Residue, then its C-alpha position, 0 to 999 in steps of 0.5 A: x727220378x724215373x727208372x726204366x722208362x724205356x720200352x724194355x721188357x723185363x725178364x730177358x725179353x728183347x727190347x721192343x725198339x729193336x723188333x721189326x714193326x710187324x713183330x711189335x704189333x704182336x708183342x703186347x705188354x702190360x704196364x705196371x707202376x712201382x713206386x718206392x724211395x729210390x733216392x734219399x735216406x731210404x734209397x737202399x730199400x728202393x734199390x732192393x725193391x727194384x731187384x725184387x720186382x725185376x725178379x718177379x717180372x722175370x718169373x712172369x715173362x719167362x718160363x720156369x719150373x716153379x709151382x708159382x702163379x704164372x711161372x710155368x707160362x711165358x707172359x700172361x696167357x690170359x692176355x695172349x702171352x703179354x709181357x709185364x713191363x715195370x715203370x719205376x717211380x721215386x717218391x723220396x719218402x715224401x707222401x706228396x711226391x708219392x701222390x704226384x708220382x702216382x698220378x703221373x704213372x696213371x695219366x702219362x705212363x698209362x699203368x693199369x695197376x700200381x704196387x708200393x710203397x715201403x713207408x705207410x705214410x706214402x701209401x696213404x696218398x698213393x692209394x687215394x690217387x689210385x682210388x680216384x682213377x680206379x686203378x688197383x693198388x697193392x700195398x706190398x709191404x706197408x704194415x699200418x693197420x689203418x690203411x685197409x680200413x678207409x673204405x677204399x675199393x681199389x686197395x689190397x694188401x696180401x701181407x700182414x699188418x701190425x696188429x697181426x704182427x704184434x699179436x704174434x709178439x704177445x703170443x710169444x711173450x705168453x709162451x715164454x712166461x709159461x716156460x717161467x721167463x720173467x716178462x712183466x714190463x714193456x717199453x714202446x719206442x716209435x716214430x711219429x708217422x702213421x707206421x709208428x703210431x699205429x704200431x704203438x696203438x696196437x701194442x698198447x691195446x694188446x698189453x692191456x688185454x694180456x696183462x703187461x705193464x707199459x712203463x714207457x711209451x715214447x714217440x719221437x720225431x722220425x729222422x731225428x738228429x738226436x735220440x739222447x733224451x728218449x734213450x735216457x727215458x728208456x734207460x730209466x724205465x729199464x723194461x723187460x722188453x724194448x719194442x721199437x718201431x723204427x726205420x733203418x737210420x733211426x734204428x741205427x741211431x737208437x742202438x748207437x745212443x744206447x751204447x753211448x749212454x750205457x743202456x743195455x736192453x734186457x730184450x728187444x722185440x722189434x716191429x721189423x722196419x729197420x730191424x730187418x735191414x742188413x744196413x742196420x746189422x752191418x752198423x750195429x749188429x754186434x751190439x744187439x745179438x739175439x734181437x728178435x724182429x717180426x716178419x713175413x718171410x722165413x728163408x728156413x722155409x726152403x728146407x720144406x719148400x725147395x722152390x723158396x730157396x731156388x727163387x731166393x737164389x734168382x733174387x740174390x743173383x740180382x741183388x747180392x742179398x737174400x730175400x728179407x721181410x721187405x723184398x719177399x713181400x715186394x716180390x709177392x706183391x707183383x705176383x699177386x697183382x699179375x695173377x689177378x690181371x691174368x685172370x681178369x684177361x684185361x687191363x681195365x681197372x674194374x676188371x682187375x679189381x674184381x679178379x683181386x677180390x676173387x683171389x684164392x692162392x694156396x700158401x704152397x704156391x707162394x714163397x711165404x709161410x702163409x696159409x693162403x692169399x684171400x682178401x676180405x671185404x676191406x682188401x686185407x689178406x687175413x691168412x698171412x701168418x707172421x713169424x718171429x726171427x732172431x738174429x743169431x750168429x750173423x743171420x736170422x733164425x725162425x723162432x716162432x710160431x711153433x709150426x714155423x720155428x726151426x730153433x728155440x729162442x735164446x731168451x733172455x737175449x745174450 
């Protein structure tokens, strides 16, 4: 299913089809592909992502008084005011559909860049197609650490990966132990795709380095109809901290099965994914007060940087939701890509890539609690500082690291 294939300029601009012929010739546009799950079990992620990208496109295409790249201009000044047009494609959470849709976006829709993809397993195939055609790809919200270590020239990620996120978790554990809290044993629970396996590998390594005992390391089949056997193993292990790496439907099933089997985790520190999604908390939030999830975004930042709250309101008008860890990274993915295209003054893939390599965006000019956006030789931004968020009173509160925290963590969980 392809969304937004009409020649419509986002951000409130008029439809090109309605303009006189002379005006059309003077209305250049830059076409960027956006590939997400727009149907199937993860469709809500895709719908929210679409709103995040449309919010970013509006800020690029129209004038706003924000200290954000391109916000104060109309369109891309480096390309004569060209507007950004987004073409959405549906990968249905299937890596092979992602491969086919990426190729279609490049060869038929003539996109000059692609942003995606939510599932890391889909990012693998999409980025390979982009590499073949020399089309820049920004991995907006994929967190598998192995993605940027494949020697690809056209792959870039502005957000943290799971080794960075897991390090933040273990820093938090260490800090709690120094306060006298008992944290000795961990239980890892992760799906069997690249997201889950990479996450578990990072956590196993850190546990060994920091002196924590992993008493359960449970890999389950993604989208499994039952997690009874796995939860029985978790209950038997009874670790001090349960560390799930699961998408939304699996996360809901995990918490429901825990309730059915009478297993109450002492503490849960999650690798984001489903544990950042409103759908999970609508379904089982009452069963996990005090759960902690890692993240990239903190709405608390709006107190120090009012622009963050104002842009969040623009997104909320479209989606009915606040930015979360995913939608904020998706928003920034398009801003970073458009900024590079503007500086490249071209839609040529090699020139856009060179501009991405040269990116050096101060953290204050983003909506994120990052130091800056600057890519290393593998296309990874190592300045994307993670945060830990605790679900308390029906909302997330930033509890770590200390420089970003607005409240002390409730530990152990309620």
